[in-house]
N, C-alpha and C positions, 0 to 999 in steps of 0.2 A: 769806286771800289769794285774790284772783281768779285762778284758774289760767289762764283764757283769756289774760290779759295776759302771763303767763309763757310760754305756748305760742306767742304771737305773736312772741316774740323768738328762738325756737328756730332758724329758718333763718339769722339773722345770726350767732349764736354757733356753729352747726354748721359754717358755711362757714369761720369763723375757726379752728375746731378742725382741720378737714381740711387747711386750708392750712398749718398748723403741725404736722402729724402727725409729721414727723421730729423736731421739737423735743421733743414730749411723749413719743414713743417713746424718744428719746435719754435722757430722764430715767429712764423705766422703762416697758416695754411694758405692764405692768399699769395704769399711770396712764392711758395713752391708751385702753386697753380699757374701763376704768371710765367715763371721760368720754364716750366714743363710745356706750357702752351707754345711759347716761342720756339723752343728747340724741337718740339714735335711737329710743328707746322711752319717750317722756315720760309716757305714760299709766301706765306701770309704776313711776313714781317720783313722790314728793310734790313739791309746789311749791318747798319750801325746799331740798330736795336739788338740784333743777335750778338754783335761784338760786345755790347754793353753787358749782356748776360754772361758771356765768356769771362769778361773782366771781373765781374762780381764773384764768380766761382773761384777765379785765381786769387782775388784779394782775401776771400774768407779762408783760404789755405794759409795765407801769410800774416794775417792780422786777426786780432781778437774781435769777436762780435759781442758787444755789450747789450745783452737782451734787456736788462733792467732799464737802461737809458732809452733804448729804442721804444720799448713798451710805454715808457713815460710819455714820450712825444706822441705816440699813436693815441693813447687814452686822452691826452690833452687835445689833440686835433679833433677827435671824434666827439669831444664834449663841447667844443666851441659851437656857437650858433651864428652862422654866416647869413648876411642879408641875401634874400632870394626873392623870386617872383611870388612865392608863397609866404613871404615874411621871414623872420629869423628861424633858420633850420640847422639842425646838425646833420652831418653827412658821414657815412661810413667811407673810409678810404677804399678806392678801387684797387684791384691787384697791381696795376701799373704804378699807382701812387705808393703803395706799400713798397714796391721794388725801389722806386726813386728815393723814398725817405729812408729805406734800409741802407742805401748807399751813403746818404748824407749824414744820418744820425746814428747808424749802428756800428760802424767800423772804427776801431780805436788802435792807437799805436802802443808800444811797450811803455812809454812814459805816461800813459793814461789819458793823453789828449786825443780829441777826435781826429780821425784821419782826413776827412774831407774838408777842404777850405774853399773850394771853387766848384760850383755846380752850374750846369747849363741845362735848362729845359727849353729845347728848341722844338716846339710843337705848334700845330696849326691853331687858328682862332677857335674859340668856343671849347677849349680844353678845360677851362677853369684854372688856368695856371696862375692868374692873379690872386684868386682865392687861396690857392695852395700856398703860395709864398707869403701871403698875408699872415698865415699861421706861424711862419718862421720868424717874422718880426715880433709878433706877440709873444712867442715862446722865449725869445731873447730878452724882451722887456721884463718878463715875469721870472724866468729861471736862468738867465745868462749871468754874466758878471754883474756885480752890484752896481757898477757904473756903466752898464751896457749902453751902447749908442747904435741904434738901428736906423739906417737911412734908406728912404725910398727915393730913387733917382730915375730920371728919364730924360728924353730929349726936350720935353716941355713940362712946365709946372702942371698944366692941366692933365697931362698923361700920368704924371706921378701922383696927382691927387686921386685918381681913380682907385689905385691900390690903397692910398692913405685913408680914403673914405670907407673902404671895405674894412680896414683895420679898426677905424673908429667905431663903426656900426657893429662890429663883432664884439668889441669890448663892452658895449652898453649892457647886454644881458648879463655879463659877468659882474658888472658894477653899476647897477641902475641908478644909484644915488651919487655916483662919481666920488665915492669915499676913498678909493684907492688910486684913482687916476685923475689927472687934470688935463684938459684939452684946450689948446689954442688953435688958431687957424692953420698952423703948419707944424704943430708939435703936440705929442702926448707924453706927459711926465708920469712917472711912478711916484705915488705919495706914500708908499709902503716904507715904514721906518728902516733906515739903514740902506735903502736903495735909491740911487740917483739916476737910474736908467731912464732912457727916453727913446721915442721913435720920432723921426723928423722927416717931413716931406720937403725935399730940397727945391728951392726956387732960385738960388743964387748961381752965378756963373762960376766956373772952376777957379778963376782968379780970386774969388772972394771966399773960398772955403778953407782958409788956413785954420789950424788949431783943432782939427777934428781928431777923434780917436775912435774910429768906427769898429764895431764888433761884428755887426751884420749889415750887409749891403744888398738891397733888392734893386737890381738894374733892369728896368722895364723897357721892352721894345728896343733893345740895343742895336738891332740890325739896321735901324734907321738913323743911328747916330752918325753925324758927319765927321767926328773925330773921337779919339780915345781920351781926350783931356779930362773929362769929368770922371771917368772910370779910374784913370791913373791917380788923380788927386785922392779919391776915396780909398783905393787899395793901398796907396802909400801911407795912409794914416792908420793902417791896421798893424803896424810893426810890433807893438808891445803886447798884442793880444795872443794868448796861448791857443785859442780856438776861434780864429777869425773865420768868417764865412761871407762869401759873395755868391749870390744866386742871380744868374742872368736868365731872364725869361723873355723870349722873343719869338716872333714868326719871321719869315723871310720878308724882304722888301724890294723896292726898286733901286735901292742905294747900293750899286755895285762897286762903288769906290770907297765905301766906309770901312772902318777898322774891323767890324765883325766879318764881313764878306772877304776882305782882303787878307786878314791875318787870323782872327780868333777861330772862326769855324774850321778852317783848315787845320789849325793846331789841335782843336778838340778831336777832329777825326783821326789825326795822326796818333793821338794818345790812345784812342780805341783800337787803332790798327797795330799798336805796339811799336810804332816808329819813334815816338817820343815817350820817355819814361817819366811819369809823374803820377804817383799813386794818390796825391792829394786832390786830384781832379775827378769829378763825376760828370759825364755827359750823356744826356738823353736826347738823341737826335732822331727825328721823324721826318722822313722825306722819301720820295719815290726812288726805287732802284733804277739804274740805267735800263732804258727800254720799256719801262712801264707805260701803259696806256692811260693818259690823263683822264679819259672819258669813262674809265672802267670803275665800277663800284669796288672791285677788288683792290685797286690802287687807293681809292679813298679810305678803305678800311685799313690799309697798310700804313697810311700816313697819319691817320687820326685814331689814336688808341681809345678815345672815348666816343667813337661813332656808335650811336645807339644808346649812349649814356647821357652825355651833355649836349649832343647835337644829333639830329636825325639824318638818315640817309636821304630822305625826301628833300631836306634842306640842300644837301649837296647836289641832288638831281636838278632842283630848280635853279641853283646857282650856276651849274654847268650850262643849262639851256640859255640862261641869261648871258653867260660869258660868250657863247657862240654868236651873239647879236652885236657885240661891241668890244673893241680892242681894250678899252678902259676896264670893262667888266672882266675880260679875260686876264688882264694883268692882276686884277684883284683876286680872281679865283686862284691863279697860280701861286701868287705870293702868300695869301692869307689862308687858303684852304688846302693847298698842296705843299706849302713850304718850299717853293722854288723861286730863286732869285731871277728876276727878268727886268730888262730896262724899261723905263716908263715912257720915254719920248718916242713919238711917232717918227719913223723914217720913211720918206716918200719912196714908194715902190718903183714906179716909173715916172720920171720927171715930166712936168707939163710941157716942157719944150720938146721932148721926144714925142709925146702924144700929138702935139700940134703938127709936128713935122710929118707924122705918118697918117694924118687925116686926109681923106679923099671924099668926094661927093659920089654917093652910090644911090641908084634907083633900080630896084629889082625889076620893075616892069620894062626897063629900057635895055636889060641884058638880053643879048641874042644868042650867046654861045652855049646856053644851058649848062653851066658849070656844075661840078660835083658840089653837093651842099650837105652840111650837117646842121640840123636845127636843134637848139637847146631852149628849154622853157623853164622859167622861174616865176611862179605865180603867187600872188597874195590873195587875200580875201577882200579886205576893204581898206586897210590902214597902211598900205605900202604900194610901191610900184610893182607892176608885173612886167616881165620882159620876155621877148622871144628873139633869139639871136640866130641869124643865118650866116653860118661860116662857109665861105666859098673858096674853092681851091682851083687855081689856074695851073694846070698840069704842064703848060709850056714854060711859063716863067717860074714855076714852083713857088708861087707866092700865095698868101692867104689874104682874103678880104672879109671883113665882118660888118654886117648890117644888122642893126637892132631896132625892133619896134617896142615902144613903151606904152603901157596902158595904165589907167587909173580911174576909179569910180568918181563920178561928179562930186558927190558930197565930201569925199576925202580932199579934193582940191580946195574946197572952201574951209575945211576945219583943220587941216594938217598944219603942224608947226612950220612946214616948208611951203605953205599955201601961196605966198607971193611969188616964189620962184616957180612953183608948179603952174600957176595961172599964166605966167609969162611963156613958159614952154608950150602950154596948150595953145595960146594965141599964135605962137610962131610955127605951130604944126609939128613940133618935135615929140609931143606927148598926146596920146589919143585918149579921149574920154571913153570909158567902157563901163556901162552900167550906172546905176544911181547910187545905191548904198553899198553894193558889192560888185566885184568885177564880173563882167559878162563873158563867161568862158566860151560860149558859142560864137561870139564875135571874133575872139582870138583864134578859135579853131577854123572859122571860115577864112580868116586872113591867111593862115598857114596853107590851107587848101588852094586859095587863090594864087599865092606866091609859088606854089609847086608848078605852075604853068611856065615859069621863067627859069627855074633852077631844078637840078636833078637831086632831089632829096634822098639821101641814103638812109638816114635814120632821124627820128625825132626823139631827143633825149630829155628826160624829165626826172625830177625828184619824186620818187614814188610816195613819199610821205604826204604830199599836199597837192597832187595834181590828178587825182582820180577822176574828178568830174570832167576835166578836159580830155583826158585819154579815153574815157568811156564814150564821149561824144565823137572823137576822131575815129574810134573803132567802129562806131555805128555808121560812119560815113565811108567805111571800107578801107581806112588807112591801116596798114599792117606793119609799118616800119618803126613802131614805137619801142623805145629801149629805156629801161630805168637806168639812171646814172647815180651811183652811190655818192653821198655827200661827205665821205670820209676824207681825212687828211691825205691818205695814201693815194686816193683817186685824183687829187688835185696837184700832187707833187710834180709829176712829169709835164702836165700842161703848163704849169707855172714856169718851170725851167725852160721849156721850149719857147714859150711866149717871150720870156726875157731875152733869150738869144736871138730869136727871129726878129723882134721889133728893132733891135739895135743893128741888125744886118739888113734892114730894109726889105724884109720878107713878109711883114705883116702890115696891113693897111686897115684903118677903121673909118667907117662913115663919120662925117663931120657933124653928127648930132651932138650938141654940147652935153647931153646927159651921159654920153659914153665916157668922156673925159672926167666928168664929175664923179661917176661911179668908180672908175679906176683910181682916181686920186683919193677917194675915200677909203681905199684898201690899206690894211696893214697885213703883211704876210706873217702869219703865226706858225710856230713849229711845235710839233708834239715831241714826246720823249725819244722817238726814233728819227728825228730830224725830217719827218714828213711835213709838208707845207700846205697851208690853205689860207685863202684871203678871208679876213673878218673885218667888220666895220671899225673905223676909228672911234665912232660914237653912234648911239642908237639911231639918230635921225640922218646920219650920213649914209645913204643907201649905196649898195654895191651890186645890185641885181644884174646890171649890164655886164659887169666884169665877170661875175659868176657864170653867166650864160656864154660869154666868149670863151672862157676856159673850158667849160663843158663841151662846147663845139670842137675846140681844138683837141681835147682829150678823146672825143669820139673819133676824130680823124686818126689819131695815133693808135687807137685800138681796133680800127676797122680792118676786117679781113675780107678781101675780095672773093 
């Protein structure tokens, strides 16, 4: 979605909002607060959140807002006592929840029936969306049709039971003696005279769900659904209901081929954009705008409307740091905390056959031509490999050669999950012992100084975040060519692209140390919102230090000014 087109409409809708301020405040002051905040600070909100506010303003011009019915739901919700870490608690609806429920339960058609039949809450994890929609099912059980049938459905029975258990535990404070409700493993019945309503947690396959007459459907984590069969069976059973409701609650997933990603999400977006006309649909979509920085707290606040309410910014910070260490964790961060669909499967970056073909035996002390050299350093403290890469450039053949030294503390070799492999590499001379409990930075510095006898070091590139002790020691030895190398996605994009092209054109050769191929093979190339690229680990214990250093060396050559 082109956000500029959305921003161009802000003045028109903001004027309409302020002109009708008393109307929206009359519904609920939190409603006006939310809408005003979105339109007053559009840079802090994603395009589809803004479009949702536009659409609500349009709908209130064309449909009745039933304040009595809306207030009934709000009072009911805020009276419920939901299970929480502090025990059973009542919660005031937040401004964004007021807006969402105003769309679902406030707008009515001329025939007196509710306008909204289809609602989407597409929000990140820890929004309290399951708790929110649990109230919808209970409300239908108690105040819907006398024969209301509310169904909780998901891709697995265990997932559906999460919402079902919240519903069951929320009903207990309302009916401690179970005088008005009866519960079985999968069903809650109303025992109120004249009411045959129930809530059911579905465990059957779509083929076994004949004879339903659903009034409310809670479809949980639909983004992961492999097909639309369950949803279709449930929605097709709502035909005779005057006020049917399906509420889809989900975050993004790795299922790029499922019906939600392939069909539903696009249709919801087109409805908000005005391409598809369907006033019975409400969509609340929270995702980054095109070009947003995934590492920025501003983006996190944009995609999570309850950041600071049900989840802390510190949680996002810790999750992002964790994501940078593992491809699996990055997938989890993007899908569950940023609401971005990404593929799950690892795709080899550079095939092992290509790496083996480009392997050569290098020994710096045997080099007599004193070639141009860029050094890159990636150091750990104690629980990881440390690497120093020497990138050599042959100006005659215009080819690059990379030689890496690897270091590890003695105790890490004995205790690490990769200890068997590390011991073998130490015995074979590919991995150097450096220090006992922590890496010996002076040893590494001395090796760099020693190797400068054989190569013409132009600069020593390092991550300023964790290499201060080494750089201070080198400075004390008179080394002046130290250069910090930013670890951002943008700083790795060009080296990655150049490496990819050069290695397939036989212009890059790498020393035949097996740790080199292991590190490169452990890489997954991740992309940010701007299509900048950076290598990250496929998993925590699959180290990539050697690859990072090679790319830093190559990047240093690319940015070198004679």
